[in-house]
Legacy VTK file of the C-alpha trace (Angstrom):
# vtk DataFile Version 3.0
C-alpha trace
ASCII
DATASET POLYDATA
POINTS 498 float
54.107 136.559 113.317
51.697 135.528 116.535
53.072 133.868 119.778
50.419 132.341 120.206
51.731 129.924 118.430
54.782 129.203 119.604
56.323 126.296 119.993
59.759 124.799 121.523
62.567 125.232 119.455
63.937 122.138 118.275
67.610 122.758 119.480
66.055 122.603 123.155
67.433 119.752 125.443
63.821 117.475 125.249
64.213 114.059 125.397
62.467 112.921 122.535
60.822 109.502 123.779
59.336 111.466 126.912
57.631 113.463 124.435
56.335 111.335 122.496
55.535 109.029 124.730
53.447 111.729 127.030
51.668 112.957 123.629
51.399 109.140 122.489
49.495 107.976 125.905
47.388 111.150 125.741
46.026 110.455 122.619
45.336 107.049 123.832
42.921 108.310 126.874
40.456 110.660 124.240
40.405 107.531 122.204
38.537 105.531 124.022
36.293 108.566 124.005
35.946 109.364 120.594
35.547 105.928 119.228
32.716 105.882 121.855
30.607 109.078 120.611
30.441 107.196 117.178
29.904 108.485 113.868
26.951 110.992 114.223
29.613 112.313 117.407
33.084 112.424 115.679
31.152 114.110 112.629
29.453 116.552 114.363
32.751 117.642 115.952
34.782 117.703 113.373
32.019 119.758 111.167
32.963 122.401 113.951
36.496 122.342 113.582
36.136 122.418 109.650
34.349 125.885 110.419
36.463 127.223 112.776
39.350 126.628 110.312
37.598 128.252 107.997
36.266 131.028 109.892
40.537 131.727 110.835
41.337 131.065 107.457
43.142 133.883 106.531
45.052 133.496 110.112
45.995 130.131 108.920
47.050 131.096 105.136
49.948 133.771 107.416
51.206 131.541 109.052
51.648 129.149 106.392
52.917 132.213 104.129
55.564 133.318 106.801
56.711 129.221 107.272
57.196 127.950 103.488
57.091 131.216 101.801
53.911 130.324 99.624
52.122 133.317 97.827
48.891 134.233 100.709
46.442 133.256 97.624
47.531 129.328 97.391
48.138 128.901 101.028
44.095 129.988 100.966
43.951 127.490 97.961
45.947 124.651 100.077
43.255 125.509 103.230
39.819 124.653 100.819
41.297 121.608 99.146
41.575 120.757 102.557
38.712 121.455 103.953
37.198 119.414 101.349
38.887 116.674 102.237
37.675 116.918 106.428
34.086 117.453 105.196
34.247 113.930 103.284
35.773 111.814 105.462
33.383 113.123 108.107
30.415 112.510 106.401
31.305 109.286 104.358
32.856 107.847 107.204
29.553 105.832 108.303
28.927 104.394 104.693
32.379 103.262 104.366
33.197 101.715 107.691
30.046 100.557 109.382
29.083 96.716 110.036
27.233 95.582 106.591
26.239 92.167 106.012
27.997 89.839 103.398
26.686 87.609 101.775
27.220 83.633 101.800
27.291 80.478 99.998
25.924 76.882 99.537
28.115 75.634 101.549
27.686 77.850 104.343
24.663 78.713 104.287
23.709 78.325 107.789
26.269 80.977 108.651
24.895 85.179 108.837
28.355 86.713 108.357
29.055 91.079 108.825
32.529 93.174 108.073
32.991 96.278 110.216
36.638 98.703 109.253
37.735 99.787 113.599
40.241 102.139 114.162
43.544 101.026 114.878
44.082 103.471 117.944
46.239 105.906 117.571
47.414 107.069 114.189
50.987 108.643 113.701
51.625 111.217 110.806
55.074 112.647 109.951
53.747 115.497 107.479
55.666 117.736 104.987
56.798 121.278 104.675
55.592 121.696 101.105
51.618 121.204 101.404
51.916 121.659 105.696
48.016 122.152 105.293
47.200 120.016 102.643
48.948 116.705 102.531
48.679 115.707 106.559
45.089 116.601 106.449
45.153 113.113 103.476
45.881 111.424 106.674
44.469 113.295 110.070
40.591 113.540 108.809
40.475 110.005 107.602
41.674 108.917 110.895
39.417 110.749 112.801
36.775 109.805 111.052
37.309 106.669 111.630
37.254 106.744 115.655
41.448 107.203 116.084
44.001 109.808 117.584
46.064 111.673 115.588
50.184 112.683 116.964
51.360 114.887 114.850
54.825 115.673 113.394
54.736 118.525 111.317
58.399 119.988 109.330
60.647 120.848 111.765
60.510 123.656 108.857
55.883 124.408 109.450
55.679 124.289 113.455
53.721 125.936 113.599
50.949 125.470 111.035
51.103 121.895 112.544
50.681 123.556 116.294
48.035 125.874 114.388
45.932 123.077 113.676
46.055 121.223 116.595
44.976 124.388 118.342
42.284 124.802 116.576
41.145 121.516 116.932
40.555 121.478 120.506
39.497 125.264 120.359
36.478 123.408 118.216
36.268 120.093 119.791
37.415 120.636 123.530
39.161 117.232 123.868
42.704 116.881 122.535
42.311 113.611 119.589
44.949 116.037 117.706
48.324 116.384 119.282
51.475 117.834 118.038
54.674 117.051 119.062
58.051 118.741 117.299
61.486 118.587 116.606
63.652 116.952 113.807
64.185 113.371 113.108
64.663 112.023 116.093
61.467 113.495 117.304
60.182 110.947 113.852
61.833 108.080 115.096
60.608 108.529 118.783
57.508 108.410 116.998
57.873 105.123 115.174
59.178 103.617 117.969
56.225 104.280 120.005
53.258 102.880 120.907
51.348 103.918 117.796
49.077 101.405 116.104
50.520 103.096 112.051
52.199 105.191 110.945
51.719 107.630 107.901
55.212 109.606 106.093
55.312 112.139 103.677
59.010 112.398 102.536
61.506 111.688 100.465
62.153 107.749 99.677
65.393 107.827 101.496
63.897 108.744 105.187
60.949 105.907 104.396
63.672 103.352 104.384
64.344 104.167 107.005
60.984 105.311 108.791
60.020 101.390 107.790
63.154 99.653 109.065
62.192 101.135 113.018
58.881 100.330 112.121
59.522 96.963 111.043
60.442 96.367 113.810
57.197 96.205 116.425
54.972 94.568 112.917
53.326 98.486 112.622
51.660 98.922 110.079
53.185 102.355 107.509
51.510 104.213 105.149
54.009 105.523 102.562
54.069 109.031 99.778
57.577 109.156 98.518
57.995 111.763 96.259
57.552 111.692 92.285
58.561 112.229 88.688
55.219 113.027 87.201
54.987 113.324 83.179
52.559 115.241 81.316
52.268 113.586 78.090
51.051 115.616 74.934
49.745 113.591 72.658
48.820 114.815 68.470
45.109 115.987 68.824
45.714 117.777 72.358
44.416 121.382 72.684
48.500 122.811 72.673
47.232 126.542 74.458
45.580 123.902 77.118
48.518 122.238 77.623
51.049 124.876 78.205
48.850 126.645 80.533
48.701 123.728 82.359
52.756 122.369 82.131
53.452 125.585 83.138
50.762 125.711 86.236
51.947 122.150 87.288
55.271 122.326 86.993
55.755 126.205 88.383
52.941 126.557 91.390
54.281 126.419 94.794
57.515 126.980 93.266
57.698 123.994 91.676
57.551 121.693 95.333
55.465 120.025 94.647
55.171 115.984 95.088
52.357 115.671 91.991
54.306 118.491 89.772
54.797 118.922 86.695
58.755 118.176 86.063
59.132 116.310 82.943
56.679 117.565 79.453
57.144 114.489 76.375
55.071 116.133 73.230
54.775 114.734 69.893
56.419 115.926 67.458
53.286 116.588 65.251
52.969 119.323 68.224
56.857 119.891 69.813
57.475 122.934 68.544
54.417 124.949 69.007
53.758 123.705 72.417
58.124 124.846 73.587
56.855 128.510 72.787
54.333 128.164 74.301
54.726 126.980 77.109
58.491 129.502 77.388
55.313 132.529 77.003
53.842 131.234 79.626
56.363 130.349 81.679
57.341 133.431 81.737
54.335 135.976 83.040
54.953 134.402 85.950
57.507 135.704 88.489
59.379 134.779 91.391
59.865 137.218 94.118
59.389 137.701 98.306
56.908 140.323 97.299
53.213 140.044 98.070
52.999 140.749 94.367
55.310 137.277 93.530
53.636 134.577 91.221
55.780 131.970 92.964
57.896 131.835 95.983
61.167 131.177 97.370
62.417 128.023 98.263
61.636 126.721 101.228
64.198 123.579 101.714
67.680 125.464 101.713
69.880 122.403 100.636
67.080 122.282 97.673
68.233 125.272 96.307
71.532 123.590 95.398
69.957 120.211 93.860
68.291 122.626 91.702
71.068 124.520 90.614
72.949 121.821 90.258
70.618 119.537 88.577
70.101 122.305 85.735
74.004 122.760 85.231
74.551 118.928 84.949
71.521 119.254 82.216
73.092 121.778 80.043
76.568 120.419 81.168
75.031 117.164 78.219
73.767 119.594 75.097
70.256 120.637 77.394
69.481 124.154 76.043
67.132 126.562 78.352
64.921 128.736 76.362
63.577 130.085 79.981
65.895 130.663 82.721
68.338 128.368 83.228
72.029 129.697 84.060
70.587 132.688 84.793
68.455 132.917 88.415
67.281 135.837 90.299
69.241 135.341 93.355
73.174 135.213 94.536
74.342 131.561 93.555
76.052 131.566 97.333
75.189 129.610 100.378
71.462 129.943 101.726
71.111 130.792 105.069
68.530 129.023 106.910
66.183 130.674 109.090
62.867 132.533 106.233
62.816 131.477 103.442
61.030 135.424 103.354
64.317 137.064 103.925
66.816 135.284 101.745
66.894 136.395 98.004
69.054 133.566 97.025
65.881 131.179 97.358
64.319 133.027 94.797
64.585 130.450 91.435
62.933 131.848 88.375
60.729 130.000 86.143
63.123 127.281 83.768
62.701 125.484 80.735
64.703 123.286 79.260
64.629 121.281 75.875
66.589 118.649 74.297
67.626 117.330 77.502
69.520 114.231 77.213
67.692 110.901 79.377
70.920 110.587 81.694
70.803 114.030 82.820
70.117 113.694 86.417
66.893 116.613 86.455
65.511 113.170 83.805
65.671 110.947 86.714
65.575 113.024 89.932
63.291 114.559 91.441
63.729 118.686 91.608
61.521 120.178 93.260
61.949 123.448 91.863
60.439 126.026 88.772
62.164 123.453 86.234
60.571 121.719 83.936
61.921 119.388 80.553
60.153 119.307 77.612
61.529 115.983 75.378
59.742 115.308 71.549
58.664 111.591 70.787
57.853 110.110 67.897
54.642 108.298 69.486
53.036 107.803 72.919
54.160 104.739 72.689
57.867 106.054 73.120
56.199 108.554 75.476
54.205 105.631 77.443
57.676 104.163 77.858
59.778 106.803 79.247
57.370 107.846 81.435
57.525 104.493 83.094
61.251 104.119 82.910
62.139 105.685 86.249
61.620 104.362 89.738
58.892 107.156 90.792
54.967 106.302 89.925
53.116 108.961 91.768
50.856 111.108 89.793
50.931 112.570 85.724
48.804 114.200 82.966
47.529 113.199 79.773
46.280 116.362 77.190
44.388 114.090 73.887
41.310 115.239 72.975
40.413 111.658 71.639
42.559 108.977 73.431
43.378 110.877 77.030
42.291 108.204 79.123
42.979 105.211 76.880
46.807 106.692 76.911
46.650 107.338 80.956
45.761 104.313 81.749
49.042 102.725 80.482
51.047 105.635 82.954
52.273 103.563 85.934
51.498 105.935 88.131
48.999 106.207 91.086
47.499 108.449 90.014
46.609 110.820 86.138
44.809 113.153 85.357
43.170 114.265 81.850
43.440 117.057 79.905
44.518 119.362 83.810
47.232 119.040 85.772
46.363 117.283 89.450
42.703 117.205 89.126
42.549 113.341 90.853
43.784 116.295 94.292
40.566 117.850 94.613
38.404 115.047 94.152
37.946 113.759 97.936
36.778 110.654 96.697
39.579 109.325 94.707
42.316 107.639 96.127
45.651 109.422 96.628
49.159 107.302 96.319
51.522 106.305 94.552
53.863 103.258 93.419
57.771 102.459 93.387
59.282 104.960 95.183
56.670 106.999 95.442
55.700 104.689 97.848
52.208 102.537 98.739
48.709 102.782 100.602
46.274 105.468 100.533
44.922 108.280 101.805
41.668 109.958 100.676
37.910 107.896 99.351
36.945 105.141 100.635
40.511 103.739 100.622
42.065 106.588 102.717
39.524 105.780 105.054
39.330 101.664 105.473
43.616 102.582 105.701
43.244 103.544 109.295
41.469 100.702 110.664
41.349 96.979 110.571
38.872 94.855 109.156
36.803 93.108 111.381
35.097 89.869 110.380
32.404 87.661 112.281
30.088 84.426 111.763
27.281 83.758 113.266
25.484 80.372 112.757
21.677 80.965 112.262
21.045 77.303 112.272
22.224 73.733 113.176
23.269 72.580 108.994
21.702 69.805 108.090
24.648 68.226 107.573
27.673 69.091 109.880
31.251 68.295 108.870
33.062 70.668 111.151
33.055 67.913 114.339
34.656 64.902 115.040
31.833 62.955 115.589
31.185 62.636 111.571
31.290 59.441 109.478
31.806 58.344 106.020
28.415 59.142 104.640
28.743 62.915 105.665
32.518 63.165 104.202
31.016 61.373 101.078
27.412 64.804 101.180
30.227 66.646 101.460
31.795 65.529 98.495
28.624 65.626 95.860
28.538 68.450 97.567
31.350 70.559 96.042
31.615 68.410 92.892
28.181 69.519 91.850
29.392 72.798 92.561
32.488 73.059 91.011
33.112 70.290 89.185
33.699 70.208 85.340
30.972 71.015 83.099
31.766 70.394 79.920
28.631 72.285 78.345
30.516 75.165 79.676
33.361 74.872 78.344
LINES 1 499
498 0 1 2 3 4 5 6 7 8 9 10 11 12 13 14 15 16 17 18 19 20 21 22 23 24 25 26 27 28 29 30 31 32 33 34 35 36 37 38 39 40 41 42 43 44 45 46 47 48 49 50 51 52 53 54 55 56 57 58 59 60 61 62 63 64 65 66 67 68 69 70 71 72 73 74 75 76 77 78 79 80 81 82 83 84 85 86 87 88 89 90 91 92 93 94 95 96 97 98 99 100 101 102 103 104 105 106 107 108 109 110 111 112 113 114 115 116 117 118 119 120 121 122 123 124 125 126 127 128 129 130 131 132 133 134 135 136 137 138 139 140 141 142 143 144 145 146 147 148 149 150 151 152 153 154 155 156 157 158 159 160 161 162 163 164 165 166 167 168 169 170 171 172 173 174 175 176 177 178 179 180 181 182 183 184 185 186 187 188 189 190 191 192 193 194 195 196 197 198 199 200 201 202 203 204 205 206 207 208 209 210 211 212 213 214 215 216 217 218 219 220 221 222 223 224 225 226 227 228 229 230 231 232 233 234 235 236 237 238 239 240 241 242 243 244 245 246 247 248 249 250 251 252 253 254 255 256 257 258 259 260 261 262 263 264 265 266 267 268 269 270 271 272 273 274 275 276 277 278 279 280 281 282 283 284 285 286 287 288 289 290 291 292 293 294 295 296 297 298 299 300 301 302 303 304 305 306 307 308 309 310 311 312 313 314 315 316 317 318 319 320 321 322 323 324 325 326 327 328 329 330 331 332 333 334 335 336 337 338 339 340 341 342 343 344 345 346 347 348 349 350 351 352 353 354 355 356 357 358 359 360 361 362 363 364 365 366 367 368 369 370 371 372 373 374 375 376 377 378 379 380 381 382 383 384 385 386 387 388 389 390 391 392 393 394 395 396 397 398 399 400 401 402 403 404 405 406 407 408 409 410 411 412 413 414 415 416 417 418 419 420 421 422 423 424 425 426 427 428 429 430 431 432 433 434 435 436 437 438 439 440 441 442 443 444 445 446 447 448 449 450 451 452 453 454 455 456 457 458 459 460 461 462 463 464 465 466 467 468 469 470 471 472 473 474 475 476 477 478 479 480 481 482 483 484 485 486 487 488 489 490 491 492 493 494 495 496 497
């Protein structure tokens, strides 16, 4: 691996607060200039950054592959999707955020009003390891396009990827509007306690609560993406082969380490047996491994291997049946070592499909984050919806139905749902991305993502002196009477409208 992107090890004795403060102060100095160049100037420079990433696409993909283990092709796919979002944010920031006139009312006809969205200043972004380019770019690109600068703490598992992005930005732009700080939880804590204007966090619900508690001390706004336990619902009229292929890709790609991936499948009893057989065939074609020809890479987070094994073992002990995989994982069941995931066979878990899993099994309620899906039978779509909405998460989801997909999708309690595809919403930059419940709140992507990193600035300007002035202490009973009459005419009861 190139030493050009080497970063200080997390164990190094560095005062986290001092390190973060230095980065935030530099970002704040740069933000004055970054804001001053306006939407056109930022778009030009963000396009230059996008070009730099594109020109070095294979290099960045190799860094992602080396650090967290995903196949090179999947890393290229992730980066390509991130570039789509960077392009959209740069192009549409002016339309979404720039000053606009706002209409008046009859009672306030003498006022002309505008609203615009102004940058919060410096944004702190705490990113994940599973999609170390795509996910943080959903905050970084939209924050930068809105006139903010960014201090980015990548996961301690993928520091080189985060540093590569910061180095690429400075190479393209020449100014430190995106800075990376590295370390474990103490760096994230210091970033939350710093003077940044907002924190964008992606991670577990437990850590999200700690982030929120820390930010609450300074009334710092937060954006939280806290994971998911997403469901794919297959209706009686679904295209079963397409649903099976989608379930396997959604559940197994990136070794199942996808927040909006498929972890549960709920299939109508009329197509259940056919679907289970199709999913088993499709999943059996995918192979996990450490070699370049593997379809799935290893599990990146060492402790997650034990969590996946425990959830599968718990389900099997409660009566679940493995139609593929199960207890026969590839690789030793012993302790998983730290270090590169590409050097540890114990992190390789083959695709696993479980059926007849009881609702109280851990794997039905807790995020698995591995290449394991459960497939359960339902008697109706009402039952499917009830079971889909029974958990605490609400991030993504999918529905396969030829006739009723949108109707079913709307009833799923989640921030995003795909119809007759999986994860389709991630590739549409104009769609807001985020969840409800333990999956968090706030939105990246789209117009809502741009506004999320700004504050609304409203201005009301008096165009002329109103004939009846009510906002002063000189008004008399006559003025009050005129105002009361006007209110009654505008808002009073109209029998003919009832």
